[in-house]
Backbone as CSV, one residue per row, in Angstrom:
resi,resn,N_x,N_y,N_z,CA_x,CA_y,CA_z,C_x,C_y,C_z
1,MET,-6.347,-107.710,127.100,-7.060,-108.493,126.087,-8.013,-109.440,126.791
2,GLY,-9.234,-109.610,126.261,-10.248,-110.408,126.912,-9.987,-111.892,126.785
3,ARG,-10.929,-112.655,127.394,-10.776,-114.116,127.395,-10.804,-114.675,125.985
4,GLU,-11.711,-114.120,125.142,-11.816,-114.618,123.769,-10.523,-114.397,123.007
5,GLY,-9.924,-113.184,123.206,-8.653,-112.913,122.522,-7.555,-113.824,122.994
6,ALA,-7.542,-114.093,124.312,-6.514,-114.987,124.853,-6.662,-116.384,124.287
7,GLU,-7.944,-116.839,124.119,-8.150,-118.166,123.567,-7.688,-118.246,122.122
8,VAL,-7.918,-117.157,121.368,-7.468,-117.127,119.973,-5.955,-117.219,119.902
9,ILE,-5.278,-116.427,120.768,-3.820,-116.467,120.784,-3.339,-117.859,121.169
10,GLY,-3.978,-118.464,122.168,-3.559,-119.782,122.596,-3.710,-120.808,121.506
11,SER,-4.803,-120.686,120.716,-5.019,-121.652,119.654,-4.037,-121.495,118.520
12,ARG,-3.441,-120.301,118.392,-2.502,-120.052,117.313,-1.080,-120.421,117.690
13,ALA,-0.834,-120.727,118.967,0.530,-120.927,119.427,0.977,-122.371,119.285
14,GLY,0.542,-123.050,118.225,0.976,-124.403,117.973,2.321,-124.445,117.286
15,PRO,2.837,-125.647,117.007,4.153,-125.778,116.367,4.246,-125.054,115.027
16,GLY,3.155,-125.083,114.264,3.187,-124.436,112.954,3.381,-122.945,113.040
17,ILE,2.633,-122.276,113.920,2.743,-120.825,114.037,4.070,-120.441,114.679
18,LEU,4.591,-121.281,115.574,5.898,-121.011,116.179,6.996,-121.077,115.127
19,MET,6.930,-122.088,114.263,7.922,-122.207,113.202,7.808,-121.056,112.216
20,GLU,6.564,-120.672,111.913,6.361,-119.526,111.017,6.953,-118.259,111.617
21,ALA,6.688,-118.029,112.894,7.227,-116.844,113.560,8.753,-116.840,113.513
22,PHE,9.352,-118.001,113.787,10.809,-118.097,113.794,11.395,-117.866,112.399
23,LEU,10.830,-118.538,111.387,11.384,-118.450,110.036,11.170,-117.066,109.418
24,VAL,9.967,-116.506,109.605,9.705,-115.173,109.062,10.603,-114.141,109.738
25,SER,10.737,-114.238,111.049,11.592,-113.303,111.783,13.040,-113.404,111.327
26,THR,13.515,-114.638,111.145,14.886,-114.840,110.674,15.082,-114.248,109.281
27,GLY,14.149,-114.554,108.392,14.313,-114.134,107.002,14.266,-112.638,106.807
28,VAL,13.252,-111.979,107.389,13.119,-110.550,107.129,14.253,-109.757,107.777
29,VAL,14.711,-110.186,108.943,15.806,-109.455,109.593,17.129,-109.716,108.886
30,ALA,17.378,-110.964,108.471,18.625,-111.255,107.744,18.704,-110.445,106.458
31,LEU,17.597,-110.367,105.723,17.582,-109.590,104.489,17.644,-108.092,104.767
32,GLY,16.875,-107.644,105.749,16.852,-106.220,106.060,18.167,-105.708,106.615
33,GLU,18.923,-106.590,107.257,20.196,-106.195,107.861,21.301,-106.039,106.821
34,MET,21.131,-106.649,105.649,22.166,-106.562,104.622,22.329,-105.111,104.168
35,GLY,23.521,-104.580,104.340,23.781,-103.204,103.964,23.341,-102.187,104.996
36,ASP,22.771,-102.663,106.120,22.330,-101.758,107.179,23.550,-101.208,107.920
37,LYS,23.327,-100.138,108.671,24.462,-99.503,109.342,25.120,-100.402,110.371
38,THR,24.345,-101.333,110.980,24.964,-102.229,111.951,25.834,-103.283,111.265
39,GLN,25.482,-103.694,110.049,26.365,-104.596,109.309,27.643,-103.868,108.912
40,LEU,27.489,-102.632,108.498,28.673,-101.840,108.166,29.514,-101.576,109.420
41,LEU,28.846,-101.445,110.564,29.577,-101.301,111.825,30.386,-102.557,112.119
42,ALA,29.824,-103.737,111.822,30.563,-104.987,112.007,31.824,-105.008,111.154
43,LEU,31.717,-104.526,109.921,32.887,-104.448,109.045,33.947,-103.515,109.629
44,LEU,33.503,-102.367,110.132,34.441,-101.401,110.696,35.140,-101.963,111.936
45,LEU,34.384,-102.622,112.798,34.982,-103.206,114.003,35.971,-104.314,113.652
46,ALA,35.600,-105.141,112.661,36.499,-106.218,112.250,37.792,-105.664,111.668
47,ALA,37.668,-104.618,110.867,38.864,-104.020,110.269,39.727,-103.334,111.317
48,ARG,39.086,-102.777,112.334,39.824,-102.022,113.344,40.542,-102.930,114.329
49,TYR,39.846,-103.975,114.830,40.399,-104.781,115.912,41.000,-106.102,115.447
50,LYS,40.520,-106.624,114.285,41.040,-107.883,113.735,40.969,-109.022,114.751
51,ARG,39.881,-109.061,115.511,39.632,-110.137,116.490,38.172,-110.576,116.329
52,PRO,37.905,-111.488,115.407,36.507,-111.796,115.060,35.691,-112.420,116.176
53,TRP,36.278,-113.305,116.989,35.466,-113.997,117.989,34.861,-113.063,119.024
54,PRO,35.622,-112.151,119.646,34.982,-111.215,120.584,33.940,-110.329,119.914
55,ILE,34.147,-109.989,118.647,33.180,-109.159,117.938,31.884,-109.933,117.714
56,VAL,31.992,-111.191,117.264,30.806,-112.020,117.047,30.047,-112.215,118.364
57,GLY,30.782,-112.492,119.443,30.135,-112.645,120.749,29.447,-111.374,121.203
58,GLY,30.075,-110.242,120.967,29.475,-108.965,121.339,28.213,-108.678,120.549
59,ILE,28.224,-109.010,119.256,27.031,-108.820,118.429,25.882,-109.679,118.956
60,LEU,26.178,-110.926,119.325,25.147,-111.839,119.824,24.523,-111.307,121.113
61,VAL,25.354,-110.907,122.056,24.846,-110.426,123.348,24.031,-109.143,123.165
62,ALA,24.556,-108.206,122.372,23.850,-106.942,122.158,22.516,-107.162,121.465
63,THR,22.488,-108.061,120.481,21.250,-108.319,119.746,20.207,-108.979,120.632
64,LEU,20.624,-109.972,121.429,19.683,-110.626,122.338,19.070,-109.629,123.311
65,ALA,19.897,-108.772,123.886,19.395,-107.794,124.852,18.451,-106.796,124.189
66,ASN,18.864,-106.272,123.038,18.067,-105.249,122.358,16.756,-105.808,121.835
67,HIS,16.820,-106.976,121.185,15.622,-107.536,120.578,14.675,-108.139,121.613
68,ALA,15.202,-108.616,122.739,14.317,-109.089,123.805,13.487,-107.930,124.346
69,ALA,14.130,-106.778,124.542,13.393,-105.597,125.007,12.376,-105.144,123.965
70,ALA,12.794,-105.148,122.685,11.883,-104.745,121.615,10.724,-105.716,121.484
71,GLY,11.011,-107.017,121.604,9.961,-108.018,121.517,8.982,-107.914,122.666
72,ALA,9.479,-107.639,123.871,8.593,-107.467,125.027,7.665,-106.283,124.816
73,LEU,8.192,-105.222,124.212,7.357,-104.057,123.897,6.264,-104.437,122.909
74,GLY,6.633,-105.213,121.884,5.650,-105.637,120.906,4.564,-106.508,121.525
75,ALA,4.965,-107.428,122.420,3.986,-108.284,123.087,3.063,-107.461,123.982
76,ALA,3.615,-106.431,124.646,2.793,-105.574,125.494,1.791,-104.792,124.664
77,ILE,2.230,-104.305,123.502,1.319,-103.589,122.616,0.172,-104.495,122.194
78,ALA,0.487,-105.758,121.899,-0.551,-106.707,121.501,-1.557,-106.934,122.621
79,ALA,-1.087,-106.921,123.872,-1.984,-107.142,125.008,-2.852,-105.921,125.290
80,TRP,-2.331,-104.731,125.031,-3.056,-103.503,125.350,-4.152,-103.185,124.339
81,LEU,-3.909,-103.489,123.075,-4.818,-103.061,122.022,-5.843,-104.144,121.701
82,GLY,-6.997,-103.736,121.232,-7.988,-104.684,120.758,-7.565,-105.267,119.420
83,PRO,-8.176,-106.374,118.997,-7.740,-107.051,117.778,-7.882,-106.205,116.518
84,GLN,-8.915,-105.365,116.439,-9.102,-104.564,115.224,-8.028,-103.486,115.097
85,TRP,-7.804,-102.737,116.175,-6.752,-101.720,116.152,-5.388,-102.355,115.918
86,LEU,-5.159,-103.487,116.587,-3.868,-104.164,116.454,-3.617,-104.592,115.006
87,ARG,-4.656,-105.115,114.352,-4.505,-105.576,112.965,-4.110,-104.419,112.047
88,TRP,-4.765,-103.284,112.200,-4.457,-102.141,111.340,-3.069,-101.566,111.636
89,ILE,-2.719,-101.451,112.907,-1.417,-100.889,113.269,-0.287,-101.778,112.778
90,ILE,-0.427,-103.092,112.997,0.628,-104.008,112.565,0.729,-104.034,111.042
91,GLY,-0.417,-104.127,110.366,-0.397,-104.170,108.905,0.252,-102.951,108.298
92,LEU,-0.148,-101.773,108.762,0.447,-100.537,108.238,1.922,-100.424,108.623
93,SER,2.278,-100.945,109.804,3.688,-100.922,110.217,4.550,-101.778,109.300
94,PHE,4.048,-102.962,108.933,4.790,-103.824,108.015,4.973,-103.140,106.655
95,ILE,3.917,-102.508,106.151,4.022,-101.827,104.861,5.020,-100.662,104.950
96,ALA,4.980,-99.908,106.066,5.944,-98.825,106.257,7.364,-99.358,106.341
97,MET,7.536,-100.518,107.011,8.856,-101.131,107.088,9.355,-101.522,105.703
98,GLY,8.439,-102.019,104.862,8.826,-102.370,103.496,9.337,-101.168,102.738
99,ALA,8.656,-100.031,102.895,9.121,-98.802,102.238,10.466,-98.356,102.809
100,TRP,10.636,-98.491,104.129,11.881,-98.077,104.773,13.052,-98.931,104.314
101,MET,12.778,-100.206,104.023,13.847,-101.091,103.564,14.484,-100.596,102.260
102,LEU,13.747,-99.851,101.470,14.262,-99.374,100.189,15.165,-98.154,100.339
103,ILE,15.242,-97.607,101.550,16.103,-96.451,101.804,17.442,-96.953,102.315
104,PRO,18.550,-96.726,101.598,19.851,-97.249,102.027,20.357,-96.550,103.268
105,ASP,21.087,-97.300,104.078,21.736,-96.753,105.268,23.167,-96.375,104.947
106,GLU,23.675,-95.422,105.716,25.086,-95.070,105.629,25.753,-95.496,106.923
107,ALA,27.002,-95.881,106.801,27.723,-96.341,107.991,27.985,-95.185,108.932
108,ASP,27.684,-95.403,110.194,28.091,-94.437,111.196,29.591,-94.583,111.420
109,GLU,30.182,-93.563,111.987,31.612,-93.641,112.273,31.854,-94.715,113.320
110,ALA,32.997,-95.378,113.197,33.351,-96.386,114.192,33.463,-95.738,115.554
111,PRO,32.992,-96.381,116.594,33.023,-95.780,117.920,34.447,-95.615,118.405
112,GLY,34.701,-94.525,119.031,36.035,-94.271,119.551,35.975,-94.005,121.037
113,GLY,37.112,-94.091,121.685,37.177,-93.758,123.086,36.635,-94.830,124.017
114,HIS,36.461,-96.077,123.538,35.920,-97.124,124.389,36.918,-98.276,124.550
115,ALA,38.213,-98.006,124.367,39.212,-99.075,124.433,39.216,-99.752,125.802
116,ARG,38.824,-99.001,126.857,38.847,-99.570,128.207,37.839,-100.699,128.369
117,PHE,36.840,-100.795,127.478,35.855,-101.856,127.547,36.335,-103.128,126.857
118,GLY,37.427,-103.067,126.107,37.887,-104.206,125.346,37.082,-104.386,124.072
119,VAL,37.499,-105.326,123.225,36.827,-105.547,121.945,35.394,-106.028,122.167
120,PHE,35.206,-106.989,123.074,33.865,-107.512,123.340,32.946,-106.428,123.889
121,GLY,33.399,-105.722,124.912,32.577,-104.681,125.524,32.264,-103.546,124.560
122,THR,33.241,-103.168,123.762,33.014,-102.119,122.774,31.964,-102.544,121.757
123,THR,32.046,-103.805,121.320,31.073,-104.307,120.344,29.673,-104.340,120.935
124,VAL,29.536,-104.826,122.175,28.221,-104.865,122.825,27.622,-103.461,122.904
125,LEU,28.412,-102.530,123.388,27.926,-101.159,123.549,27.573,-100.534,122.203
126,ALA,28.458,-100.696,121.222,28.248,-100.076,119.914,27.010,-100.647,119.228
127,PHE,26.858,-101.983,119.256,25.723,-102.604,118.575,24.408,-102.328,119.290
128,PHE,24.424,-102.329,120.611,23.186,-102.058,121.333,22.687,-100.653,121.025
129,LEU,23.588,-99.689,121.033,23.202,-98.300,120.746,22.820,-98.126,119.280
130,ALA,23.561,-98.797,118.371,23.268,-98.655,116.943,21.912,-99.242,116.580
131,GLU,21.462,-100.257,117.338,20.181,-100.903,117.056,18.993,-100.095,117.569
132,MET,19.226,-99.114,118.435,18.126,-98.333,118.980,17.442,-97.561,117.856
133,GLY,16.171,-97.854,117.635,15.416,-97.181,116.586,15.734,-97.659,115.189
134,ASP,16.545,-98.720,115.065,16.930,-99.204,113.748,15.792,-100.032,113.145
135,LYS,15.909,-100.315,111.839,14.876,-101.079,111.142,14.626,-102.424,111.805
136,THR,15.708,-103.128,112.130,15.548,-104.476,112.663,14.931,-104.459,114.057
137,GLN,15.210,-103.422,114.852,14.584,-103.335,116.161,13.085,-103.071,116.023
138,ILE,12.718,-102.158,115.138,11.303,-101.854,114.926,10.595,-103.061,114.311
139,ALA,11.297,-103.781,113.423,10.724,-105.001,112.861,10.447,-106.024,113.966
140,THR,11.336,-106.117,114.948,11.140,-107.039,116.064,9.902,-106.669,116.868
141,VAL,9.694,-105.379,117.092,8.484,-104.934,117.806,7.238,-105.370,117.046
142,ALA,7.228,-105.134,115.724,6.055,-105.483,114.907,5.835,-106.991,114.856
143,LEU,6.912,-107.757,114.700,6.787,-109.212,114.633,6.296,-109.793,115.955
144,ALA,6.789,-109.252,117.083,6.357,-109.739,118.392,4.899,-109.390,118.655
145,ALA,4.439,-108.277,118.068,3.029,-107.924,118.212,2.136,-108.830,117.362
146,ARG,2.676,-109.312,116.237,1.877,-110.154,115.341,1.819,-111.601,115.809
147,TYR,2.966,-112.151,116.250,3.024,-113.572,116.578,2.933,-113.791,118.081
148,PRO,2.370,-114.931,118.511,2.128,-115.160,119.944,3.349,-115.597,120.734
149,SER,4.450,-115.953,120.088,5.618,-116.455,120.813,6.756,-115.444,120.767
150,LEU,7.005,-114.790,121.901,8.113,-113.831,121.990,9.447,-114.532,121.792
151,VAL,9.577,-115.743,122.343,10.839,-116.481,122.241,11.161,-116.800,120.777
152,ALA,10.152,-117.255,120.017,10.373,-117.600,118.615,10.771,-116.375,117.804
153,VAL,10.138,-115.241,118.077,10.456,-114.011,117.341,11.859,-113.524,117.669
154,VAL,12.193,-113.445,118.944,13.518,-112.959,119.343,14.607,-113.906,118.859
155,ALA,14.357,-115.222,118.955,15.336,-116.189,118.440,15.523,-116.008,116.944
156,GLY,14.426,-115.792,116.218,14.527,-115.606,114.775,15.232,-114.326,114.387
157,THR,14.863,-113.211,115.032,15.508,-111.944,114.676,16.992,-111.946,115.059
158,THR,17.309,-112.601,116.171,18.718,-112.693,116.570,19.505,-113.540,115.574
159,LEU,18.926,-114.678,115.165,19.596,-115.507,114.164,19.763,-114.741,112.852
160,GLY,18.739,-113.978,112.470,18.843,-113.170,111.253,19.980,-112.168,111.331
161,MET,20.130,-111.533,112.486,21.236,-110.586,112.675,22.587,-111.294,112.557
162,MET,22.684,-112.495,113.140,23.946,-113.219,113.092,24.250,-113.691,111.670
163,ILE,23.225,-114.139,110.939,23.428,-114.571,109.549,23.990,-113.439,108.713
164,ALA,23.505,-112.222,108.948,23.958,-111.077,108.155,25.313,-110.558,108.616
165,ASN,25.580,-110.609,109.926,26.758,-109.921,110.450,27.993,-110.798,110.624
166,VAL,27.800,-112.092,110.909,28.977,-112.955,111.088,29.817,-113.038,109.815
167,PRO,29.207,-113.245,108.621,30.041,-113.219,107.410,30.731,-111.883,107.201
168,ALA,30.070,-110.797,107.604,30.698,-109.479,107.468,31.950,-109.384,108.331
169,VAL,31.895,-109.986,109.521,33.061,-109.963,110.406,34.179,-110.835,109.846
170,TRP,33.826,-112.043,109.372,34.853,-113.001,108.953,35.397,-112.722,107.555
171,LEU,34.547,-112.309,106.676,34.982,-112.148,105.286,35.398,-110.729,104.953
172,GLY,34.906,-109.768,105.725,35.362,-108.403,105.538,34.681,-107.668,104.399
173,ASP,35.212,-106.531,104.113,34.587,-105.592,103.179,34.528,-106.140,101.753
174,ARG,35.487,-106.952,101.339,35.509,-107.433,99.943,34.288,-108.275,99.624
175,ALA,33.911,-109.164,100.551,32.737,-109.999,100.310,31.460,-109.168,100.335
176,ALA,31.378,-108.211,101.249,30.165,-107.408,101.371,29.897,-106.588,100.116
177,LYS,30.957,-106.122,99.470,30.783,-105.291,98.275,30.218,-106.076,97.101
178,LYS,30.324,-107.415,97.139,29.827,-108.230,96.033,28.337,-108.533,96.137
179,VAL,27.736,-108.224,97.287,26.322,-108.526,97.488,25.475,-107.420,96.857
180,PRO,24.524,-107.746,95.974,23.660,-106.721,95.366,22.654,-106.189,96.378
181,MET,23.032,-105.131,97.087,22.218,-104.636,98.188,20.825,-104.195,97.748
182,ARG,20.725,-103.604,96.572,19.407,-103.139,96.130,18.436,-104.305,95.960
183,LEU,18.950,-105.407,95.403,18.099,-106.584,95.227,17.686,-107.160,96.574
184,VAL,18.633,-107.256,97.501,18.337,-107.806,98.825,17.296,-106.948,99.537
185,HIS,17.488,-105.626,99.490,16.531,-104.734,100.144,15.166,-104.797,99.472
186,ALA,15.153,-104.969,98.148,13.880,-105.080,97.427,13.126,-106.336,97.852
187,ILE,13.859,-107.459,98.030,13.221,-108.699,98.481,12.660,-108.530,99.892
188,ALA,13.453,-107.913,100.776,12.988,-107.680,102.144,11.764,-106.769,102.148
189,ALA,11.789,-105.722,101.306,10.642,-104.804,101.225,9.396,-105.537,100.746
190,ALA,9.569,-106.433,99.771,8.426,-107.198,99.251,7.847,-108.106,100.332
191,ILE,8.717,-108.751,101.134,8.242,-109.625,102.203,7.436,-108.828,103.227
192,PHE,7.969,-107.674,103.627,7.238,-106.840,104.575,5.914,-106.367,103.985
193,GLY,5.931,-106.007,102.698,4.706,-105.565,102.051,3.647,-106.650,102.036
194,VAL,4.056,-107.872,101.707,3.116,-109.003,101.691,2.578,-109.273,103.101
195,LEU,3.464,-109.249,104.104,3.015,-109.441,105.487,2.002,-108.380,105.876
196,GLY,2.254,-107.120,105.470,1.336,-106.046,105.797,-0.031,-106.244,105.166
197,VAL,-0.056,-106.610,103.887,-1.327,-106.824,103.187,-2.089,-108.000,103.788
198,LEU,-1.377,-109.096,104.086,-2.030,-110.264,104.676,-2.584,-109.939,106.060
199,THR,-1.838,-109.132,106.826,-2.314,-108.755,108.158,-3.566,-107.899,108.053
200,LEU,-3.560,-106.923,107.167,-4.740,-106.064,106.982,-5.942,-106.866,106.501
201,ALA,-5.682,-107.902,105.702,-6.762,-108.734,105.185,-7.247,-109.751,106.208
202,GLY,-6.548,-109.850,107.341,-6.961,-110.791,108.378,-6.512,-112.214,108.144
203,VAL,-5.567,-112.416,107.226,-5.061,-113.772,106.940,-4.133,-114.198,108.075
204,GLY,-4.289,-115.408,108.558,-3.444,-115.917,109.636,-3.773,-115.332,110.985
205,GLY,-5.005,-114.787,111.148,-5.403,-114.266,112.461,-5.042,-112.829,112.626
């Protein structure tokens, strides 16, 4: 990216845009994660091992590692592409993510054969692999490409994952069944759709 693009990014990296990146990242991932296969995986692990603290810790470590890598990819994409191509790719990606949010996930089978790693190690491995190519990982790539602060995006997406998954671990399947997943996914889809339209229109840089 040229000097002019770097100056634009630098001018946008104030407290306001950092807070926006953090809050938007937190909100869309927390909503998008509701009913996702990784949330259902958290329920399965909690029911299987009945040890919430190692599971919560494993989710945190796996999410930080996965989303940091995804965010770095998004930042690299932003550096490689010119502003016009980047605007169209990000905008269309957000709109596609909104459509994807409306497609329900099914729970993968609980991982087996990893008892030697312990509850924490099993959770880290299971969540890291389950997040590969998942909605929230792809959302992290798109958000990191849109916003200038990788730290704010990764912190937000990680917090969003924890907001969605920690209650699933502690409260279990009964609480999760009471959440209207279609409404939550519809709200997340609308947020992504609005972000996509605003990006294509050039709002917010």
